[in-house]
Structure formats: C-alpha cells, structure tokens
C-alpha positions as a printed NumPy array, in Angstrom:
array([[-192.443,  -26.415, -204.89 ],
       [-191.553,  -29.024, -207.499],
       [-191.877,  -28.53 , -211.218],
       [-194.879,  -29.962, -213.072],
       [-195.357,  -30.505, -216.749],
       [-197.701,  -28.342, -218.78 ],
       [-199.879,  -31.418, -219.357],
       [-200.084,  -32.14 , -215.643],
       [-200.998,  -28.53 , -214.971],
       [-203.853,  -28.695, -217.475],
       [-205.232,  -31.79 , -215.814],
       [-205.063,  -30.127, -212.426],
       [-206.898,  -27.075, -213.722],
       [-209.817,  -29.16 , -214.988],
       [-210.111,  -32.044, -212.539],
       [-210.77 ,  -32.236, -208.827],
       [-209.725,  -35.585, -207.44 ],
       [-209.398,  -34.61 , -203.775],
       [-212.37 ,  -35.732, -201.653],
       [-211.562,  -33.547, -198.663],
       [-214.352,  -31.292, -197.341],
       [-214.686,  -27.727, -198.673],
       [-212.269,  -25.147, -197.306],
       [-214.87 ,  -23.544, -195.072],
       [-215.503,  -26.911, -193.377],
       [-211.886,  -27.823, -192.716],
       [-210.978,  -27.389, -189.036],
       [-208.195,  -24.942, -188.278],
       [-205.575,  -25.57 , -185.614],
       [-205.716,  -23.384, -182.518],
       [-203.411,  -20.358, -182.783],
       [-202.846,  -17.02 , -181.132],
       [-205.309,  -14.254, -181.898],
       [-204.356,  -12.507, -185.142],
       [-202.481,   -9.249, -184.787],
       [-202.567,   -8.49 , -188.512],
       [-205.212,   -9.246, -191.126],
       [-204.203,   -9.214, -194.81 ],
       [-206.823,   -8.855, -197.553],
       [-206.134,   -9.708, -201.178],
       [-206.003,  -12.354, -203.873],
       [-203.891,  -15.48 , -203.484],
       [-202.21 ,  -16.476, -206.745],
       [-200.389,  -19.278, -208.439],
       [-197.108,  -18.268, -210.048],
       [-195.896,  -20.396, -212.965],
       [-192.31 ,  -20.079, -214.18 ],
       [-190.189,  -21.937, -216.719],
       [-187.094,  -23.427, -215.084],
       [-183.501,  -22.415, -215.784],
       [-184.408,  -18.918, -217.056],
       [-186.174,  -20.363, -220.101],
       [-188.739,  -18.435, -222.13 ],
       [-192.348,  -19.611, -221.93 ],
       [-192.241,  -20.809, -225.529],
       [-189.245,  -23.004, -224.655],
       [-190.704,  -24.536, -221.511],
       [-191.585,  -28.209, -221.164],
       [-192.227,  -27.77 , -217.439],
       [-193.444,  -24.978, -215.195],
       [-192.403,  -24.425, -211.604],
       [-195.333,  -23.606, -209.316],
       [-195.234,  -21.185, -206.378],
       [-197.97 ,  -19.785, -204.154],
       [-197.98 ,  -16.005, -203.975],
       [-199.84 ,  -12.736, -203.934],
       [-198.673,   -9.541, -202.241],
       [-200.891,   -9.766, -199.168],
       [-200.383,  -13.512, -198.713],
       [-196.619,  -12.949, -198.872],
       [-196.896,  -10.425, -196.044],
       [-199.042,  -12.78 , -193.974],
       [-196.567,  -15.652, -194.314],
       [-193.598,  -13.439, -193.435],
       [-195.397,  -12.119, -190.356],
       [-196.128,  -15.672, -189.232],
       [-192.417,  -16.516, -189.582],
       [-191.641,  -13.498, -187.396],
       [-193.89 ,  -14.801, -184.616],
       [-197.103,  -12.852, -185.184],
       [-200.66 ,  -14.012, -185.567],
       [-201.543,  -13.368, -189.212],
       [-205.017,  -13.821, -190.694],
       [-205.564,  -14.08 , -194.457],
       [-208.837,  -12.685, -195.785],
       [-209.489,  -13.765, -199.352],
       [-211.731,  -15.709, -201.698],
       [-210.688,  -18.852, -203.542],
       [-212.192,  -21.216, -206.104],
       [-213.458,  -24.397, -204.487],
       [-211.192,  -26.86 , -206.255],
       [-207.833,  -28.553, -205.926],
       [-205.913,  -25.376, -206.722],
       [-207.742,  -23.456, -204.005],
       [-206.985,  -26.203, -201.495],
       [-203.342,  -26.219, -202.582],
       [-203.   ,  -22.51 , -201.809],
       [-204.882,  -22.576, -198.515],
       [-202.918,  -25.601, -197.389],
       [-199.639,  -23.814, -198.13 ],
       [-200.647,  -20.789, -196.064],
       [-201.822,  -23.017, -193.213],
       [-198.556,  -24.975, -193.359],
       [-196.594,  -21.769, -192.779],
       [-198.67 ,  -20.683, -189.795],
       [-201.155,  -18.29 , -191.414],
       [-204.71 ,  -18.392, -190.09 ],
       [-207.114,  -19.134, -192.942],
       [-210.512,  -18.707, -191.288],
       [-211.004,  -15.548, -193.323],
       [-210.788,  -17.379, -196.664],
       [-214.116,  -18.044, -198.386],
       [-214.906,  -19.969, -201.562],
       [-216.921,  -19.161, -204.678],
       [-217.285,  -20.442, -208.233],
       [-214.661,  -19.275, -210.663],
       [-211.098,  -19.719, -211.724],
       [-207.743,  -19.317, -210.036],
       [-205.762,  -16.129, -210.565],
       [-202.433,  -16.897, -212.27 ],
       [-199.326,  -15.102, -213.337],
       [-196.349,  -16.249, -215.346],
       [-192.739,  -15.164, -214.814],
       [-189.879,  -15.484, -217.271],
       [-186.792,  -14.996, -215.134],
       [-184.24 ,  -12.713, -216.759],
       [-180.507,  -13.182, -216.746],
       [-177.641,  -11.003, -217.89 ],
       [-178.97 ,   -8.362, -220.274],
       [-182.448,   -9.946, -220.501],
       [-184.994,   -8.481, -218.073],
       [-187.532,  -10.536, -216.129],
       [-190.971,  -10.523, -217.767],
       [-194.317,  -10.926, -215.981],
       [-197.553,  -11.989, -217.681],
       [-200.774,  -11.688, -215.649],
       [-203.749,  -14.001, -216.171],
       [-206.152,  -12.806, -213.459],
       [-209.224,  -11.617, -215.354],
       [-212.523,  -13.114, -214.174],
       [-210.912,  -14.994, -211.314],
       [-213.155,  -16.038, -208.423],
       [-211.629,  -13.268, -206.328],
       [-212.037,  -10.539, -208.938],
       [-215.689,  -11.441, -209.502],
       [-216.785,  -11.684, -205.865],
       [-214.038,  -10.133, -203.717],
       [-216.23 ,   -7.919, -201.56 ],
       [-219.367,   -9.987, -201.22 ],
       [-220.404,  -10.732, -197.654],
       [-217.044,  -10.175, -195.932],
       [-217.823,  -10.231, -192.17 ],
       [-215.368,   -7.488, -191.209],
       [-216.92 ,   -7.007, -187.768],
       [-215.957,  -10.594, -186.949],
       [-212.656,  -10.793, -188.809],
       [-211.242,   -7.556, -187.383],
       [-212.198,   -8.264, -183.783],
       [-209.026,   -7.899, -181.708],
       [-206.852,   -7.233, -184.794],
       [-204.263,   -4.431, -184.485],
       [-203.452,   -3.881, -188.182],
       [-205.127,   -4.435, -191.537],
       [-202.715,   -4.666, -194.482],
       [-203.909,   -3.815, -197.998],
       [-202.187,   -3.5  , -201.358],
       [-202.863,   -1.357, -204.415],
       [-202.695,   -4.55 , -206.452],
       [-206.2  ,   -5.513, -205.277],
       [-208.177,   -2.46 , -206.456],
       [-206.346,   -2.717, -209.793],
       [-208.211,   -5.973, -210.536],
       [-211.551,   -4.362, -211.352],
       [-214.372,   -2.253, -209.995],
       [-215.647,   -4.93 , -207.596],
       [-212.182,   -5.512, -206.189],
       [-211.622,   -1.751, -205.886],
       [-214.91 ,   -1.306, -204.004],
       [-213.999,   -4.249, -201.758],
       [-210.619,   -2.719, -200.889],
       [-212.188,    0.647, -200.074],
       [-214.799,   -1.125, -197.918],
       [-212.036,   -2.987, -196.078],
       [-210.178,    0.267, -195.371],
       [-213.359,    1.911, -194.1  ],
       [-214.131,   -1.098, -191.901],
       [-210.679,   -0.831, -190.33 ],
       [-211.033,    2.894, -189.652],
       [-214.487,    2.471, -188.114],
       [-213.092,   -0.129, -185.704],
       [-209.867,    1.733, -184.813],
       [-207.772,   -0.921, -186.567],
       [-204.517,    0.592, -187.829],
       [-204.219,    0.54 , -191.618],
       [-201.107,   -0.403, -193.577],
       [-201.254,    0.243, -197.324],
       [-198.748,   -0.688, -200.02 ],
       [-199.537,    1.464, -203.078],
       [-197.846,   -1.013, -205.431],
       [-199.113,    0.77 , -208.558],
       [-199.08 ,   -1.486, -211.632],
       [-200.214,    0.342, -214.76 ],
       [-200.684,   -2.895, -216.724],
       [-203.263,   -4.167, -214.228],
       [-205.21 ,   -0.916, -214.019],
       [-205.379,   -0.533, -217.788],
       [-206.752,   -4.066, -218.175],
       [-210.161,   -2.942, -216.839],
       [-210.044,    0.659, -218.059],
       [-209.528,    1.806, -214.501],
       [-206.379,    3.812, -215.183],
       [-208.27 ,    7.104, -214.984],
       [-209.66 ,    6.136, -211.574],
       [-206.415,    4.792, -210.11 ],
       [-205.224,    7.997, -208.456],
       [-208.567,    8.713, -206.773],
       [-209.001,    5.126, -205.542],
       [-205.462,    4.851, -204.193],
       [-205.758,    8.298, -202.595],
       [-208.942,    7.333, -200.755],
       [-207.319,    4.231, -199.296],
       [-204.055,    5.992, -198.473],
       [-205.978,    8.754, -196.707],
       [-206.846,    6.415, -193.86 ],
       [-203.469,    4.699, -193.583],
       [-201.071,    5.091, -190.689],
       [-198.334,    3.268, -192.6  ],
       [-197.846,    3.822, -196.323],
       [-195.439,    1.919, -198.583],
       [-194.85 ,    4.038, -201.659],
       [-192.159,    5.104, -204.083],
       [-191.729,    8.718, -205.122],
       [-193.695,    7.964, -208.304],
       [-196.507,    6.28 , -206.349],
       [-196.745,    9.371, -204.168],
       [-196.757,   11.672, -207.192],
       [-199.732,    9.746, -208.596],
       [-201.684,    9.791, -205.332],
       [-201.006,   13.44 , -204.559],
       [-201.437,   14.716, -208.104],
       [-197.84 ,   15.934, -208.188],
       [-195.496,   15.996, -211.131],
       [-193.   ,   13.11 , -210.855],
       [-189.477,   14.106, -209.862],
       [-187.242,   15.273, -212.701],
       [-184.14 ,   13.511, -211.337],
       [-182.459,   16.765, -210.359],
       [-182.036,   15.495, -206.824],
       [-180.856,   12.177, -205.413],
       [-183.44 ,    9.377, -205.122],
       [-183.376,    9.852, -201.336],
       [-184.081,   13.569, -201.666],
       [-186.899,   13.014, -204.143],
       [-188.533,   10.396, -201.915],
       [-188.166,   12.622, -198.836],
       [-189.864,   15.569, -200.553],
       [-192.773,   13.425, -201.749],
       [-193.124,   11.682, -198.37 ],
       [-193.24 ,   15.032, -196.55 ],
       [-196.015,   16.131, -198.905],
       [-197.965,   12.959, -198.096],
       [-197.551,   13.496, -194.349],
       [-198.83 ,   17.045, -194.78 ],
       [-201.793,   15.867, -196.871],
       [-202.958,   12.934, -194.714],
       [-203.291,   13.735, -191.015],
       [-203.586,   10.096, -189.936],
       [-200.39 ,    9.071, -191.733],
       [-197.352,    8.499, -189.499],
       [-194.871,    6.565, -191.652],
       [-193.987,    6.443, -195.358],
       [-191.586,    3.646, -196.255],
       [-189.848,    2.429, -199.399],
       [-186.844,    0.568, -200.733],
       [-184.481,    1.974, -203.355],
       [-182.73 ,   -0.284, -205.83 ],
       [-179.451,    0.852, -207.346],
       [-178.431,   -0.985, -210.509],
       [-174.796,   -0.838, -211.569],
       [-175.273,   -3.461, -214.27 ],
       [-177.451,   -6.449, -215.193],
       [-176.251,   -8.525, -212.248],
       [-174.844,   -5.864, -209.916],
       [-177.452,   -4.299, -207.649],
       [-177.665,   -2.623, -204.268],
       [-180.634,   -2.115, -201.983],
       [-181.294,    0.522, -199.362],
       [-184.429,    1.483, -197.416],
       [-185.997,    4.657, -196.088],
       [-188.755,    5.596, -193.673],
       [-190.042,    9.14 , -193.393],
       [-191.884,    9.76 , -190.141],
       [-193.077,   12.925, -188.462],
       [-189.749,   12.874, -186.588],
       [-187.649,   12.903, -189.753],
       [-186.01 ,   10.681, -192.383],
       [-184.407,    7.358, -191.402],
       [-182.137,    5.566, -193.879],
       [-180.084,    2.384, -193.972],
       [-176.754,    1.286, -195.346],
       [-176.524,   -0.072, -198.886],
       [-176.725,   -3.853, -199.248],
       [-174.923,   -5.508, -202.136],
       [-177.319,   -8.164, -203.418],
       [-174.766,  -10.29 , -205.256],
       [-176.249,  -13.111, -207.313],
       [-180.036,  -12.749, -207.099],
       [-182.043,  -15.952, -206.794],
       [-185.497,  -14.325, -206.865],
       [-186.394,  -10.669, -206.27 ],
       [-190.18 ,  -11.178, -206.421],
       [-191.702,  -10.632, -202.991],
       [-188.807,   -8.599, -201.602],
       [-191.101,   -5.597, -201.138],
       [-193.583,   -7.77 , -199.258],
       [-190.811,   -9.076, -196.999],
       [-189.886,   -5.436, -196.343],
       [-193.498,   -4.523, -195.526],
       [-193.893,   -7.446, -193.129],
       [-190.659,   -6.536, -191.349],
       [-191.786,   -2.918, -190.88 ],
       [-195.078,   -4.142, -189.397],
       [-193.084,   -6.495, -187.177],
       [-191.066,   -3.581, -185.818],
       [-194.16 ,   -1.489, -185.148],
       [-195.866,   -4.393, -183.393],
       [-192.788,   -4.834, -181.21 ],
       [-192.655,   -1.051, -180.627],
       [-189.084,   -0.739, -181.862],
       [-187.63 ,    2.676, -182.616],
       [-187.821,    3.826, -186.227],
       [-184.125,    3.395, -187.031],
       [-184.18 ,   -0.189, -185.818],
       [-187.362,   -0.832, -187.799],
       [-185.943,    0.37 , -191.114],
       [-182.604,   -1.397, -190.567],
       [-184.34 ,   -4.703, -189.827],
       [-186.744,   -4.317, -192.756],
       [-183.938,   -3.557, -195.224],
       [-182.124,   -6.711, -194.118],
       [-185.336,   -8.726, -194.552],
       [-185.796,   -7.4  , -198.093],
       [-182.16 ,   -8.115, -198.909],
       [-182.428,  -11.697, -197.607],
       [-185.539,  -12.419, -199.709],
       [-183.418,  -12.03 , -202.872],
       [-181.594,  -15.218, -201.846],
       [-184.802,  -17.263, -201.491],
       [-186.787,  -18.764, -204.383],
       [-190.52 ,  -18.251, -204.563],
       [-192.829,  -15.368, -203.738],
       [-192.645,  -15.242, -199.956],
       [-189.867,  -15.165, -197.395],
       [-189.482,  -17.883, -194.773],
       [-186.788,  -15.95 , -192.899],
       [-187.295,  -15.596, -189.174],
       [-186.005,  -12.961, -186.801],
       [-182.759,  -14.817, -186.129],
       [-181.841,  -15.066, -189.814],
       [-182.603,  -11.4  , -190.469],
       [-180.594,  -10.299, -187.443],
       [-177.671,  -12.309, -188.824],
       [-177.817,  -10.276, -192.043],
       [-177.785,   -7.099, -189.957],
       [-174.61 ,   -8.308, -188.267],
       [-173.015,   -9.086, -191.627],
       [-173.119,  -12.843, -191.114],
       [-174.22 ,  -15.53 , -193.568],
       [-177.838,  -16.228, -192.77 ],
       [-180.347,  -19.068, -193.157],
       [-178.084,  -21.622, -191.436],
       [-180.752,  -23.508, -189.527]])
C-alpha cells in the first residue's frame, strides 16, 4: 500500500468519512465453501520507509497483517476457500482491513464489529548490522477486549475441514486466551482438524502478566492439534523440557523435541518448522522440516539473497503446509513446497504472500518466480 504522512494517519484514526454500511451489512460475493477458518486479530502495520528509524520518519507505510489473516490470504491465493473469523472496530480502519481481505479472496462473513481501537504494530526495518525492531501497540484493541464474545462456531465451522490458530492470539490477554481455547474446543467437538502455530512471543505475554500461564495455555491448545508449527524452543516451553544446549545440530534438536511432542499428544500427526541459518547480516539460508509419525522430512537449503521483507514468511509456510494436506500430497512434497513458499515471501513486501501455486513451483524448479 502507499505511504501516508503521520498527520494523515492521525486524521484517519479519529475521523470516519466513509458512509458505507457497517461491515456486517455489506454483502459478500458468492464463493466456494470455506475449507479453512482462521481466527485471530487483523492488524495494521506501520513502517518508516527506506529503513528509517521511527524518530526520523515523516511518512509511514501501511500494510494489513496479522498471523492468521496472512494464512487466510495465502490459502486463497493457492485456490482454497478461506474464512477469516475476527472482530474489528467499526470505523474506516476496520473497513480498510476487511476490504483488503475481501479483495484477495478471503471470505469475511466471520468478521464482527465492536467498539474499540485498531490493533497496531510498528516495524523499523533493519539493514546491515542493525536488526529489525518491532513495537506492538495492541493493548485494549476491540479484538482484545471482546474477542470471544458470541462467536457462532456452530455456524462458522459448518463444512470446514481445518481451523487455524496462532499462539499470538492468547498472548493478547485473558479474554483472548479464553477465546482461543474455546475455538480449539469448538473445532474438536465438531471433528474439524486443528492447525496451531505456537508463535511464542515473550514480549506480548509479559504485557498482561500472562507469562506464567503461557505454557499451560499453549499446551492445552496444542493438545488438540493435528498439525503443530513450533520451533525446538516452543516445544520445550509447551512440554516443560529444558531447551536444547546446542550440543546437536538444529535439525537434531528439533527432531528430538518433535518426537517428544508426538509421544505426548496422541492426536498430533505433524510438527513443522523452518530453520534460518545466518552467515552474516545480509547472508541467510532457509530450510524446513516436518516430523510425522513416519519420520523426519527435510528440504534443501535456500539462499535468500537480498531480503525485501521477512515478516509473514512463517505464515506463508503454514499456509503452504495446509495446502499440501488439503491436496493430500505426500509429506516430502508438502515440506518442499512449503519451504519454497516461505523462501519466496522474503522477496515480497508486506505481511502476506500473494504467491500462487505456479510461482512457488517455479522456485522449486530453481526458476525466477513471480513473472505473471
């Protein structure tokens, strides 16, 4: 999306000039029945251009994001019916976000409105020896205050094959945590397969003094998942294990933790993650792994080259794994395709990937992709 000035942003935050009907009253185009429902908060991401610091910025670039929304958009690009379940403020910013999801093929009938503010986060893009910095501004958002109120799961999950959740959502506060647990229970009671991305962020949990509860909450949700996205450290937290001491390779440490998770949770079938290898500030490689009950499946290493934007690469990976399971591909093909999808996201600005199956297959073949 285009850059806006800080002054323009302030006006948008305080004024509603659009006379369109509320989100709940806007008609939705006819689409295929959703195969995947994604539940979580939709966010606005604000970033200074040209790798500037926030205190230098005269403009901020605006992107729509949020882990679950990113997955929904990627799934829609891959040809699947994706339903977003969320709660937005009823104002111009809420309409902006819902319109963006609708524009990219996501079904928005599961989005409700309530009083409150928009969840925001700010990103200072790093370069060279300066790391990227993220500043969250999500406290007391409309979603955090009323996330679980009156969600009609019996209606929203009708005919849905998968529900995708993220550990970001329960980190927002007690109400959001209870809402995520309720969503997972609703899926299990209706035989909807559960996909869960642990996505542990200590800074979010500590913001509401929920750090002591994080392991128990994440463990309860993970216990009903068939597909779990988790690093070795995520798994150590959930399982109450001591984190790896780096005596083994990253692949070996992940494999040991994933096997422990498969032994702990009888419903779990797949544990997936990406591994990032950093040779220097601008020299990185990416590989992916899936541990199933048949064994460990790994991919080749992808050289990322010059990175445009790494945010959302994990969500692109998650969507591509779900895509492979929906298409009933074998596990090696699934992890190979998903690694290529994650790699390709690094070349795309913004939070979500717009890559389709053809572009990702081109990366797998070693071709230059995104030539439409």
